[in-house]
All heavy atoms as a GROMACS GRO file, in nm:
protein
  571
    1MET      N    1  11.099   8.573  15.448
    1MET     CA    2  11.222   8.576  15.380
    1MET      C    3  11.195   8.602  15.234
    1MET      O    4  11.116   8.536  15.170
    1MET     CB    5  11.288   8.442  15.399
    1MET     CG    6  11.437   8.449  15.408
    1MET     SD    7  11.494   8.279  15.430
    1MET     CE    8  11.650   8.310  15.484
    2SER      N    9  11.257   8.700  15.178
    2SER     CA   10  11.241   8.734  15.036
    2SER      C   11  11.348   8.672  14.951
    2SER      O   12  11.460   8.659  14.995
    2SER     CB   13  11.235   8.884  15.018
    2SER     OG   14  11.367   8.939  15.046
    3LEU      N   15  11.311   8.633  14.832
    3LEU     CA   16  11.404   8.570  14.742
    3LEU      C   17  11.483   8.683  14.673
    3LEU      O   18  11.433   8.790  14.640
    3LEU     CB   19  11.332   8.489  14.635
    3LEU     CG   20  11.253   8.367  14.692
    3LEU    CD1   21  11.170   8.310  14.575
    3LEU    CD2   22  11.348   8.266  14.748
    4PRO      N   23  11.614   8.658  14.650
    4PRO     CA   24  11.695   8.755  14.581
    4PRO      C   25  11.650   8.770  14.434
    4PRO      O   26  11.609   8.671  14.367
    4PRO     CB   27  11.839   8.704  14.589
    4PRO     CG   28  11.826   8.557  14.607
    4PRO     CD   29  11.697   8.541  14.686
    5LYS      N   30  11.645   8.894  14.381
    5LYS     CA   31  11.610   8.919  14.245
    5LYS      C   32  11.718   8.870  14.151
    5LYS      O   33  11.834   8.891  14.177
    5LYS     CB   34  11.582   9.065  14.224
    5LYS     CG   35  11.460   9.112  14.296
    5LYS     CD   36  11.436   9.258  14.263
    5LYS     CE   37  11.312   9.308  14.332
    5LYS     NZ   38  11.279   9.444  14.298
    6PRO      N   39  11.677   8.808  14.043
    6PRO     CA   40  11.780   8.764  13.946
    6PRO      C   41  11.839   8.887  13.876
    6PRO      O   42  11.775   8.991  13.859
    6PRO     CB   43  11.703   8.680  13.845
    6PRO     CG   44  11.561   8.719  13.862
    6PRO     CD   45  11.545   8.763  14.002
    7PRO      N   46  11.968   8.876  13.837
    7PRO     CA   47  12.025   8.987  13.769
    7PRO      C   48  11.955   9.011  13.630
    7PRO      O   49  11.908   8.926  13.571
    7PRO     CB   50  12.172   8.946  13.746
    7PRO     CG   51  12.167   8.800  13.756
    7PRO     CD   52  12.056   8.763  13.845
    8VAL      N   53  11.955   9.140  13.590
    8VAL     CA   54  11.894   9.181  13.470
    8VAL      C   55  11.978   9.132  13.352
    8VAL      O   56  12.099   9.164  13.344
    8VAL     CB   57  11.875   9.335  13.458
    8VAL    CG1   58  11.809   9.370  13.326
    8VAL    CG2   59  11.783   9.377  13.573
    9SER      N   60  11.926   9.054  13.263
    9SER     CA   61  12.000   8.998  13.154
    9SER      C   62  12.013   9.097  13.041
    9SER      O   63  11.938   9.197  13.033
    9SER     CB   64  11.941   8.871  13.105
    9SER     OG   65  11.816   8.895  13.045
   10LYS      N   66  12.106   9.067  12.952
   10LYS     CA   67  12.124   9.153  12.831
   10LYS      C   68  12.005   9.152  12.743
   10LYS      O   69  11.966   9.255  12.682
   10LYS     CB   70  12.247   9.105  12.758
   10LYS     CG   71  12.310   9.210  12.669
   10LYS     CD   72  12.440   9.155  12.616
   10LYS     CE   73  12.532   9.267  12.581
   10LYS     NZ   74  12.658   9.220  12.521
   11THR      N   75  11.930   9.040  12.736
   11THR     CA   76  11.816   9.032  12.650
   11THR      C   77  11.702   9.117  12.704
   11THR      O   78  11.620   9.165  12.630
   11THR     CB   79  11.771   8.882  12.634
   11THR    OG1   80  11.743   8.831  12.766
   11THR    CG2   81  11.871   8.807  12.563
   12ALA      N   82  11.695   9.133  12.837
   12ALA     CA   83  11.586   9.217  12.892
   12ALA      C   84  11.610   9.364  12.857
   12ALA      O   85  11.511   9.436  12.822
   12ALA     CB   86  11.584   9.204  13.049
   13TRP      N   87  11.736   9.407  12.850
   13TRP     CA   88  11.762   9.543  12.809
   13TRP      C   89  11.733   9.559  12.660
   13TRP      O   90  11.678   9.660  12.619
   13TRP     CB   91  11.910   9.582  12.839
   13TRP     CG   92  11.929   9.622  12.979
   13TRP    CD1   93  11.989   9.546  13.070
   13TRP    CD2   94  11.891   9.743  13.038
   13TRP    NE1   95  11.988   9.618  13.193
   13TRP    CE2   96  11.936   9.739  13.170
   13TRP    CE3   97  11.826   9.857  12.996
   13TRP    CZ2   98  11.911   9.843  13.265
   13TRP    CZ3   99  11.804   9.964  13.086
   13TRP    CH2  100  11.847   9.953  13.217
   14LEU      N  101  11.771   9.462  12.580
   14LEU     CA  102  11.741   9.470  12.435
   14LEU      C  103  11.590   9.468  12.411
   14LEU      O  104  11.541   9.543  12.325
   14LEU     CB  105  11.810   9.352  12.367
   14LEU     CG  106  11.965   9.355  12.358
   14LEU    CD1  107  12.016   9.233  12.292
   14LEU    CD2  108  12.010   9.482  12.288
   15ARG      N  109  11.517   9.390  12.486
   15ARG     CA  110  11.372   9.386  12.476
   15ARG      C  111  11.314   9.522  12.514
   15ARG      O  112  11.219   9.569  12.456
   15ARG     CB  113  11.315   9.275  12.559
   15ARG     CG  114  11.172   9.258  12.558
   15ARG     CD  115  11.127   9.188  12.431
   15ARG     NE  116  10.979   9.170  12.436
   15ARG     CZ  117  10.908   9.161  12.327
   15ARG    NH1  118  10.960   9.161  12.210
   15ARG    NH2  119  10.780   9.153  12.341
   16THR      N  120  11.369   9.582  12.617
   16THR     CA  121  11.322   9.711  12.662
   16THR      C  122  11.345   9.817  12.556
   16THR      O  123  11.258   9.903  12.523
   16THR     CB  124  11.388   9.755  12.793
   16THR    OG1  125  11.365   9.657  12.894
   16THR    CG2  126  11.339   9.891  12.841
   17ILE      N  127  11.469   9.819  12.495
   17ILE     CA  128  11.500   9.916  12.390
   17ILE      C  129  11.404   9.886  12.273
   17ILE      O  130  11.355   9.988  12.216
   17ILE     CB  131  11.644   9.900  12.348
   17ILE    CG1  132  11.736   9.945  12.466
   17ILE    CG2  133  11.680   9.978  12.223
   17ILE    CD1  134  11.883   9.917  12.444
   18GLN      N  135  11.382   9.765  12.233
   18GLN     CA  136  11.293   9.733  12.123
   18GLN      C  137  11.152   9.782  12.148
   18GLN      O  138  11.087   9.840  12.066
   18GLN     CB  139  11.291   9.585  12.099
   18GLN     CG  140  11.203   9.544  11.983
   18GLN     CD  141  11.193   9.394  11.973
   18GLN    OE1  142  11.228   9.315  12.066
   18GLN    NE2  143  11.148   9.344  11.855
   19ALA      N  144  11.100   9.762  12.272
   19ALA     CA  145  10.968   9.807  12.305
   19ALA      C  146  10.955   9.959  12.301
   19ALA      O  147  10.854  10.011  12.250
   19ALA     CB  148  10.928   9.758  12.443
   20VAL      N  149  11.054  10.030  12.348
   20VAL     CA  150  11.054  10.174  12.344
   20VAL      C  151  11.058  10.227  12.201
   20VAL      O  152  10.984  10.315  12.161
   20VAL     CB  153  11.164  10.235  12.429
   20VAL    CG1  154  11.179  10.385  12.403
   20VAL    CG2  155  11.142  10.210  12.575
   21LEU      N  156  11.143  10.170  12.116
   21LEU     CA  157  11.156  10.212  11.980
   21LEU      C  158  11.025  10.186  11.902
   21LEU      O  159  10.983  10.270  11.824
   21LEU     CB  160  11.274  10.144  11.910
   21LEU     CG  161  11.411  10.191  11.962
   21LEU    CD1  162  11.519  10.116  11.891
   21LEU    CD2  163  11.427  10.343  11.944
   22TRP      N  164  10.962  10.074  11.930
   22TRP     CA  165  10.836  10.038  11.866
   22TRP      C  166  10.725  10.140  11.910
   22TRP      O  167  10.639  10.182  11.835
   22TRP     CB  168  10.788   9.900  11.890
   22TRP     CG  169  10.847   9.796  11.794
   22TRP    CD1  170  10.932   9.697  11.826
   22TRP    CD2  171  10.827   9.794  11.656
   22TRP    NE1  172  10.962   9.623  11.715
   22TRP    CE2  173  10.900   9.682  11.608
   22TRP    CE3  174  10.752   9.866  11.564
   22TRP    CZ2  175  10.904   9.644  11.474
   22TRP    CZ3  176  10.759   9.829  11.429
   22TRP    CH2  177  10.830   9.720  11.387
   23SER      N  178  10.735  10.180  12.033
   23SER     CA  179  10.634  10.273  12.078
   23SER      C  180  10.658  10.412  12.023
   23SER      O  181  10.562  10.489  12.003
   23SER     CB  182  10.633  10.280  12.234
   23SER     OG  183  10.755  10.340  12.280
   24PHE      N  184  10.779  10.453  11.992
   24PHE     CA  185  10.808  10.580  11.930
   24PHE      C  186  10.747  10.579  11.791
   24PHE      O  187  10.700  10.682  11.745
   24PHE     CB  188  10.960  10.600  11.921
   24PHE     CG  189  11.016  10.665  12.043
   24PHE    CD1  190  10.959  10.657  12.167
   24PHE    CD2  191  11.133  10.742  12.031
   24PHE    CE1  192  11.013  10.719  12.279
   24PHE    CE2  193  11.188  10.802  12.147
   24PHE     CZ  194  11.128  10.790  12.267
   25VAL      N  195  10.758  10.462  11.722
   25VAL     CA  196  10.704  10.459  11.583
   25VAL      C  197  10.553  10.446  11.588
   25VAL      O  198  10.486  10.498  11.499
   25VAL     CB  199  10.764  10.334  11.511
   25VAL    CG1  200  10.701  10.313  11.378
   25VAL    CG2  201  10.916  10.345  11.497
   26GLY      N  202  10.497  10.386  11.689
   26GLY     CA  203  10.357  10.375  11.702
   26GLY      C  204  10.300  10.250  11.642
   26GLY      O  205  10.173  10.235  11.630
   27LEU      N  206  10.382  10.157  11.603
   27LEU     CA  207  10.334  10.028  11.546
   27LEU      C  208  10.355   9.918  11.651
   27LEU      O  209  10.461   9.865  11.672
   27LEU     CB  210  10.412   9.990  11.423
   27LEU     CG  211  10.408  10.093  11.309
   27LEU    CD1  212  10.500  10.052  11.200
   27LEU    CD2  213  10.265  10.101  11.256
   28ARG      N  214  10.245   9.886  11.719
   28ARG     CA  215  10.253   9.790  11.831
   28ARG      C  216  10.124   9.713  11.838
   28ARG      O  217  10.014   9.770  11.837
   28ARG     CB  218  10.281   9.858  11.961
   28ARG     CG  219  10.335   9.777  12.070
   28ARG     CD  220  10.481   9.760  12.046
   28ARG     NE  221  10.533   9.689  12.160
   28ARG     CZ  222  10.612   9.581  12.146
   28ARG    NH1  223  10.650   9.541  12.026
   28ARG    NH2  224  10.655   9.523  12.252
   29GLN      N  225  10.133   9.580  11.849
   29GLN     CA  226  10.012   9.502  11.869
   29GLN      C  227   9.979   9.501  12.017
   29GLN      O  228  10.064   9.507  12.104
   29GLN     CB  229  10.035   9.360  11.824
   29GLN     CG  230  10.050   9.347  11.666
   29GLN     CD  231  10.063   9.204  11.628
   29GLN    OE1  232  10.076   9.116  11.706
   29GLN    NE2  233  10.061   9.180  11.494
   30ASN      N  234   9.851   9.489  12.046
   30ASN     CA  235   9.807   9.493  12.187
   30ASN      C  236   9.858   9.376  12.264
   30ASN      O  237   9.894   9.388  12.382
   30ASN     CB  238   9.650   9.494  12.191
   30ASN     CG  239   9.602   9.520  12.335
   30ASN    OD1  240   9.668   9.584  12.411
   30ASN    ND2  241   9.486   9.471  12.361
   31SER      N  242   9.867   9.256  12.203
   31SER     CA  243   9.916   9.139  12.272
   31SER      C  244  10.063   9.151  12.308
   31SER      O  245  10.109   9.117  12.420
   31SER     CB  246   9.900   9.013  12.188
   31SER     OG  247   9.970   9.025  12.062
   32GLU      N  248  10.147   9.209  12.219
   32GLU     CA  249  10.285   9.232  12.251
   32GLU      C  250  10.302   9.339  12.355
   32GLU      O  251  10.388   9.328  12.444
   32GLU     CB  252  10.364   9.273  12.125
   32GLU     CG  253  10.373   9.160  12.022
   32GLU     CD  254  10.447   9.206  11.898
   32GLU    OE1  255  10.491   9.325  11.890
   32GLU    OE2  256  10.460   9.127  11.805
   33SER      N  257  10.220   9.440  12.353
   33SER     CA  258  10.224   9.542  12.456
   33SER      C  259  10.189   9.483  12.597
   33SER      O  260  10.251   9.517  12.694
   33SER     CB  261  10.123   9.653  12.423
   33SER     OG  262  10.125   9.750  12.519
   34GLN      N  263  10.090   9.396  12.604
   34GLN     CA  264  10.057   9.330  12.729
   34GLN      C  265  10.172   9.244  12.778
   34GLN      O  266  10.199   9.243  12.902
   34GLN     CB  267   9.928   9.250  12.713
   34GLN     CG  268   9.808   9.335  12.690
   34GLN     CD  269   9.780   9.428  12.804
   34GLN    OE1  270   9.795   9.392  12.920
   34GLN    NE2  271   9.734   9.550  12.772
   35GLN      N  272  10.240   9.177  12.692
   35GLN     CA  273  10.358   9.093  12.733
   35GLN      C  274  10.466   9.179  12.789
   35GLN      O  275  10.532   9.147  12.886
   35GLN     CB  276  10.407   9.010  12.611
   35GLN     CG  277  10.323   8.897  12.574
   35GLN     CD  278  10.375   8.830  12.451
   35GLN    OE1  279  10.473   8.875  12.389
   35GLN    NE2  280  10.308   8.719  12.416
   36ASP      N  281  10.487   9.296  12.726
   36ASP     CA  282  10.591   9.391  12.776
   36ASP      C  283  10.555   9.441  12.914
   36ASP      O  284  10.644   9.454  12.997
   36ASP     CB  285  10.611   9.502  12.683
   36ASP     CG  286  10.676   9.463  12.548
   36ASP    OD1  287  10.740   9.358  12.546
   36ASP    OD2  288  10.672   9.537  12.448
   37ILE      N  289  10.431   9.472  12.933
   37ILE     CA  290  10.387   9.522  13.067
   37ILE      C  291  10.418   9.419  13.173
   37ILE      O  292  10.458   9.453  13.285
   37ILE     CB  293  10.239   9.560  13.062
   37ILE    CG1  294  10.221   9.683  12.978
   37ILE    CG2  295  10.180   9.586  13.204
   37ILE    CD1  296  10.076   9.719  12.949
   38GLU      N  297  10.397   9.291  13.143
   38GLU     CA  298  10.417   9.186  13.238
   38GLU      C  299  10.564   9.155  13.266
   38GLU      O  300  10.599   9.123  13.377
   38GLU     CB  301  10.350   9.055  13.189
   38GLU     CG  302  10.197   9.066  13.186
   38GLU     CD  303  10.134   8.945  13.116
   38GLU    OE1  304  10.209   8.855  13.077
   38GLU    OE2  305  10.016   8.943  13.099
   39LYS      N  306  10.646   9.168  13.161
   39LYS     CA  307  10.785   9.120  13.171
   39LYS      C  308  10.888   9.225  13.200
   39LYS      O  309  10.997   9.199  13.257
   39LYS     CB  310  10.823   9.044  13.047
   39LYS     CG  311  10.747   8.922  13.024
   39LYS     CD  312  10.791   8.845  12.900
   39LYS     CE  313  10.710   8.716  12.881
   39LYS     NZ  314  10.749   8.652  12.761
   40LEU      N  315  10.866   9.350  13.155
   40LEU     CA  316  10.968   9.450  13.160
   40LEU      C  317  10.952   9.539  13.285
   40LEU      O  318  10.844   9.563  13.332
   40LEU     CB  319  10.965   9.541  13.035
   40LEU     CG  320  10.987   9.466  12.902
   40LEU    CD1  321  10.976   9.563  12.784
   40LEU    CD2  322  11.125   9.399  12.904
   41ASN      N  323  11.067   9.588  13.330
   41ASN     CA  324  11.074   9.677  13.446
   41ASN      C  325  11.034   9.819  13.405
   41ASN      O  326  11.098   9.878  13.316
   41ASN     CB  327  11.214   9.675  13.506
   41ASN     CG  328  11.228   9.753  13.635
   41ASN    OD1  329  11.145   9.831  13.670
   41ASN    ND2  330  11.336   9.723  13.705
   42PRO      N  331  10.937   9.877  13.472
   42PRO     CA  332  10.892  10.012  13.427
   42PRO      C  333  11.000  10.118  13.443
   42PRO      O  334  11.008  10.215  13.368
   42PRO     CB  335  10.780  10.044  13.518
   42PRO     CG  336  10.769   9.941  13.621
   42PRO     CD  337  10.857   9.829  13.576
   43PHE      N  338  11.092  10.104  13.535
   43PHE     CA  339  11.198  10.198  13.554
   43PHE      C  340  11.299  10.192  13.438
   43PHE      O  341  11.348  10.293  13.394
   43PHE     CB  342  11.274  10.183  13.692
   43PHE     CG  343  11.183  10.212  13.806
   43PHE    CD1  344  11.145  10.111  13.889
   43PHE    CD2  345  11.138  10.342  13.829
   43PHE    CE1  346  11.066  10.139  14.003
   43PHE    CE2  347  11.057  10.372  13.935
   43PHE     CZ  348  11.021  10.270  14.021
   44HIS      N  349  11.320  10.072  13.385
   44HIS     CA  350  11.409  10.056  13.273
   44HIS      C  351  11.340  10.123  13.145
   44HIS      O  352  11.411  10.185  13.068
   44HIS     CB  353  11.433   9.907  13.244
   44HIS     CG  354  11.517   9.846  13.347
   44HIS    ND1  355  11.532   9.708  13.355
   44HIS    CD2  356  11.583   9.892  13.454
   44HIS    CE1  357  11.604   9.675  13.459
   44HIS    NE2  358  11.640   9.787  13.521
   45ILE      N  359  11.214  10.106  13.134
   45ILE     CA  360  11.139  10.164  13.022
   45ILE      C  361  11.151  10.314  13.027
   45ILE      O  362  11.176  10.380  12.922
   45ILE     CB  363  10.991  10.117  13.019
   45ILE    CG1  364  10.986   9.965  12.993
   45ILE    CG2  365  10.912  10.195  12.916
   45ILE    CD1  366  10.850   9.908  13.010
   46ILE      N  367  11.130  10.374  13.144
   46ILE     CA  368  11.134  10.517  13.154
   46ILE      C  369  11.274  10.564  13.120
   46ILE      O  370  11.293  10.663  13.049
   46ILE     CB  371  11.097  10.561  13.298
   46ILE    CG1  372  10.945  10.529  13.317
   46ILE    CG2  373  11.120  10.710  13.323
   46ILE    CD1  374  10.897  10.547  13.458
   47GLY      N  375  11.379  10.505  13.173
   47GLY     CA  376  11.515  10.543  13.144
   47GLY      C  377  11.555  10.530  12.998
   47GLY      O  378  11.612  10.625  12.941
   48VAL      N  379  11.514  10.424  12.935
   48VAL     CA  380  11.545  10.406  12.794
   48VAL      C  381  11.462  10.507  12.712
   48VAL      O  382  11.520  10.567  12.613
   48VAL     CB  383  11.514  10.261  12.747
   48VAL    CG1  384  11.516  10.247  12.596
   48VAL    CG2  385  11.609  10.162  12.813
   49ALA      N  386  11.340  10.535  12.749
   49ALA     CA  387  11.258  10.633  12.672
   49ALA      C  388  11.319  10.772  12.686
   49ALA      O  389  11.328  10.848  12.583
   49ALA     CB  390  11.117  10.626  12.724
   50ILE      N  391  11.362  10.813  12.802
   50ILE     CA  392  11.423  10.943  12.822
   50ILE      C  393  11.550  10.950  12.741
   50ILE      O  394  11.579  11.059  12.669
   50ILE     CB  395  11.446  10.974  12.970
   50ILE    CG1  396  11.317  10.999  13.038
   50ILE    CG2  397  11.538  11.094  12.990
   50ILE    CD1  398  11.324  11.011  13.191
   51GLY      N  399  11.631  10.850  12.742
   51GLY     CA  400  11.755  10.848  12.667
   51GLY      C  401  11.729  10.851  12.514
   51GLY      O  402  11.796  10.928  12.445
   52ALA      N  403  11.633  10.778  12.470
   52ALA     CA  404  11.597  10.777  12.326
   52ALA      C  405  11.543  10.915  12.280
   52ALA      O  406  11.581  10.963  12.173
   52ALA     CB  407  11.501  10.668  12.293
   53ALA      N  408  11.462  10.974  12.363
   53ALA     CA  409  11.407  11.108  12.335
   53ALA      C  410  11.516  11.211  12.328
   53ALA      O  411  11.523  11.299  12.241
   53ALA     CB  412  11.301  11.146  12.436
   54LEU      N  413  11.609  11.199  12.422
   54LEU     CA  414  11.726  11.298  12.426
   54LEU      C  415  11.810  11.280  12.300
   54LEU      O  416  11.848  11.377  12.237
   54LEU     CB  417  11.809  11.272  12.551
   54LEU     CG  418  11.928  11.365  12.570
   54LEU    CD1  419  11.878  11.508  12.594
   54LEU    CD2  420  12.009  11.317  12.689
   55LEU      N  421  11.838  11.155  12.259
   55LEU     CA  422  11.917  11.131  12.138
   55LEU      C  423  11.841  11.182  12.014
   55LEU      O  424  11.907  11.236  11.924
   55LEU     CB  425  11.945  10.980  12.119
   55LEU     CG  426  12.053  10.924  12.211
   55LEU    CD1  427  12.059  10.772  12.190
   55LEU    CD2  428  12.183  10.987  12.176
   56PHE      N  429  11.710  11.168  12.010
   56PHE     CA  430  11.631  11.216  11.899
   56PHE      C  431  11.642  11.369  11.886
   56PHE      O  432  11.658  11.426  11.779
   56PHE     CB  433  11.481  11.174  11.915
   56PHE     CG  434  11.397  11.216  11.802
   56PHE    CD1  435  11.410  11.160  11.679
   56PHE    CD2  436  11.302  11.310  11.824
   56PHE    CE1  437  11.321  11.201  11.571
   56PHE    CE2  438  11.214  11.357  11.725
   56PHE     CZ  439  11.227  11.304  11.600
   57VAL      N  440  11.627  11.436  12.001
   57VAL     CA  441  11.630  11.583  12.000
   57VAL      C  442  11.768  11.635  11.960
   57VAL      O  443  11.781  11.726  11.880
   57VAL     CB  444  11.587  11.636  12.137
   57VAL    CG1  445  11.613  11.792  12.148
   57VAL    CG2  446  11.435  11.613  12.158
   58LEU      N  447  11.869  11.567  12.017
   58LEU     CA  448  12.007  11.608  11.979
   58LEU      C  449  12.035  11.584  11.833
   58LEU      O  450  12.106  11.660  11.766
   58LEU     CB  451  12.111  11.538  12.072
   58LEU     CG  452  12.109  11.582  12.219
   58LEU    CD1  453  12.203  11.492  12.295
   58LEU    CD2  454  12.144  11.727  12.227
   59GLY      N  455  11.984  11.474  11.777
   59GLY     CA  456  12.000  11.445  11.639
   59GLY      C  457  11.933  11.547  11.551
   59GLY      O  458  11.985  11.590  11.448
   60LEU      N  459  11.811  11.591  11.594
   60LEU     CA  460  11.745  11.696  11.511
   60LEU      C  461  11.820  11.824  11.519
   60LEU      O  462  11.828  11.898  11.418
   60LEU     CB  463  11.600  11.717  11.572
   60LEU     CG  464  11.500  11.607  11.539
   60LEU    CD1  465  11.366  11.644  11.600
   60LEU    CD2  466  11.484  11.602  11.387
   61ILE      N  467  11.874  11.860  11.640
   61ILE     CA  468  11.954  11.988  11.651
   61ILE      C  469  12.078  11.976  11.558
   61ILE      O  470  12.110  12.075  11.490
   61ILE     CB  471  11.991  12.010  11.797
   61ILE    CG1  472  11.866  12.043  11.879
   61ILE    CG2  473  12.097  12.116  11.808
   61ILE    CD1  474  11.890  12.051  12.032
   62ALA      N  475  12.141  11.867  11.558
   62ALA     CA  476  12.265  11.847  11.474
   62ALA      C  477  12.225  11.857  11.328
   62ALA      O  478  12.292  11.917  11.248
   62ALA     CB  479  12.332  11.718  11.502
   63LEU      N  480  12.111  11.796  11.290
   63LEU     CA  481  12.067  11.804  11.148
   63LEU      C  482  12.033  11.946  11.108
   63LEU      O  483  12.074  11.988  10.998
   63LEU     CB  484  11.944  11.714  11.129
   63LEU     CG  485  11.880  11.716  10.989
   63LEU    CD1  486  11.978  11.654  10.894
   63LEU    CD2  487  11.748  11.639  10.994
   64VAL      N  488  11.967  12.024  11.191
   64VAL     CA  489  11.936  12.158  11.159
   64VAL      C  490  12.059  12.244  11.149
   64VAL      O  491  12.077  12.320  11.058
   64VAL     CB  492  11.836  12.217  11.264
   64VAL    CG1  493  11.820  12.370  11.252
   64VAL    CG2  494  11.702  12.150  11.252
   65ASN      N  495  12.152  12.224  11.240
   65ASN     CA  496  12.279  12.300  11.235
   65ASN      C  497  12.354  12.269  11.108
   65ASN      O  498  12.416  12.354  11.042
   65ASN     CB  499  12.364  12.276  11.355
   65ASN     CG  500  12.312  12.348  11.480
   65ASN    OD1  501  12.253  12.448  11.471
   65ASN    ND2  502  12.343  12.284  11.594
   66TRP      N  503  12.355  12.139  11.069
   66TRP     CA  504  12.426  12.102  10.945
   66TRP      C  505  12.361  12.163  10.824
   66TRP      O  506  12.430  12.210  10.734
   66TRP     CB  507  12.427  11.949  10.936
   66TRP     CG  508  12.494  11.897  10.813
   66TRP    CD1  509  12.625  11.894  10.785
   66TRP    CD2  510  12.427  11.838  10.699
   66TRP    NE1  511  12.651  11.837  10.663
   66TRP    CE2  512  12.531  11.801  10.607
   66TRP    CE3  513  12.297  11.808  10.671
   66TRP    CZ2  514  12.499  11.741  10.486
   66TRP    CZ3  515  12.273  11.749  10.549
   66TRP    CH2  516  12.369  11.715  10.459
   67VAL      N  517  12.227  12.162  10.818
   67VAL     CA  518  12.158  12.220  10.703
   67VAL      C  519  12.180  12.371  10.695
   67VAL      O  520  12.202  12.428  10.587
   67VAL     CB  521  12.007  12.186  10.711
   67VAL    CG1  522  11.926  12.266  10.607
   67VAL    CG2  523  11.989  12.035  10.690
   68VAL      N  524  12.179  12.440  10.808
   68VAL     CA  525  12.193  12.585  10.806
   68VAL      C  526  12.335  12.624  10.763
   68VAL      O  527  12.353  12.722  10.696
   68VAL     CB  528  12.164  12.640  10.949
   68VAL    CG1  529  12.201  12.786  10.964
   68VAL    CG2  530  12.016  12.624  10.977
   69VAL      N  531  12.435  12.548  10.802
   69VAL     CA  532  12.572  12.574  10.768
   69VAL      C  533  12.607  12.556  10.620
   69VAL      O  534  12.691  12.614  10.560
   69VAL     CB  535  12.672  12.503  10.858
   69VAL    CG1  536  12.815  12.512  10.815
   69VAL    CG2  537  12.655  12.542  10.997
   70GLN      N  538  12.530  12.460  10.553
   70GLN     CA  539  12.560  12.429  10.413
   70GLN      C  540  12.539  12.551  10.324
   70GLN      O  541  12.439  12.622  10.338
   70GLN     CB  542  12.465  12.315  10.366
   70GLN     CG  543  12.484  12.188  10.434
   70GLN     CD  544  12.616  12.128  10.410
   70GLN    OE1  545  12.671  12.136  10.300
   70GLN    NE2  546  12.681  12.073  10.515
   71PRO      N  547  12.633  12.575  10.233
   71PRO     CA  548  12.620  12.690  10.144
   71PRO      C  549  12.505  12.665  10.043
   71PRO      O  550  12.492  12.547   9.996
   71PRO     CB  551  12.751  12.703  10.075
   71PRO     CG  552  12.812  12.569  10.087
   71PRO     CD  553  12.758  12.503  10.213
   72SER      N  554  12.430  12.763  10.013
   72SER     CA  555  12.326  12.742   9.917
   72SER      C  556  12.382  12.768   9.777
   72SER      O  557  12.442  12.871   9.754
   72SER     CB  558  12.204  12.836   9.945
   72SER     OG  559  12.251  12.971   9.931
   73GLY      N  560  12.358  12.678   9.688
   73GLY     CA  561  12.413  12.688   9.555
   73GLY      C  562  12.310  12.736   9.452
   73GLY      O  563  12.323  12.720   9.333
   74LEU      N  564  12.199  12.792   9.505
   74LEU     CA  565  12.097  12.840   9.413
   74LEU      C  566  12.135  12.971   9.365
   74LEU      O  567  12.128  13.060   9.325
   74LEU     CB  568  11.960  12.848   9.488
   74LEU     CG  569  11.912  12.713   9.545
   74LEU    CD1  570  11.784  12.736   9.621
   74LEU    CD2  571  11.886  12.614   9.429
   0.00000   0.00000   0.00000
């Protein structure tokens, strides 16, 4: 008989987002990384990472479009 899985709490999602953002920056201690591996769901990490990368790319596209449209006053 298997035990039912507890529902994913809001803090688990926030911890996942925090771990992904720290990994994007590249500032992470090994001990914290090991704790994340033990506690976080890998599917959640993959989903948040894909979403964050997509937002980053869309933000860069929007920034480039905004800069190109600006009139040059030189």
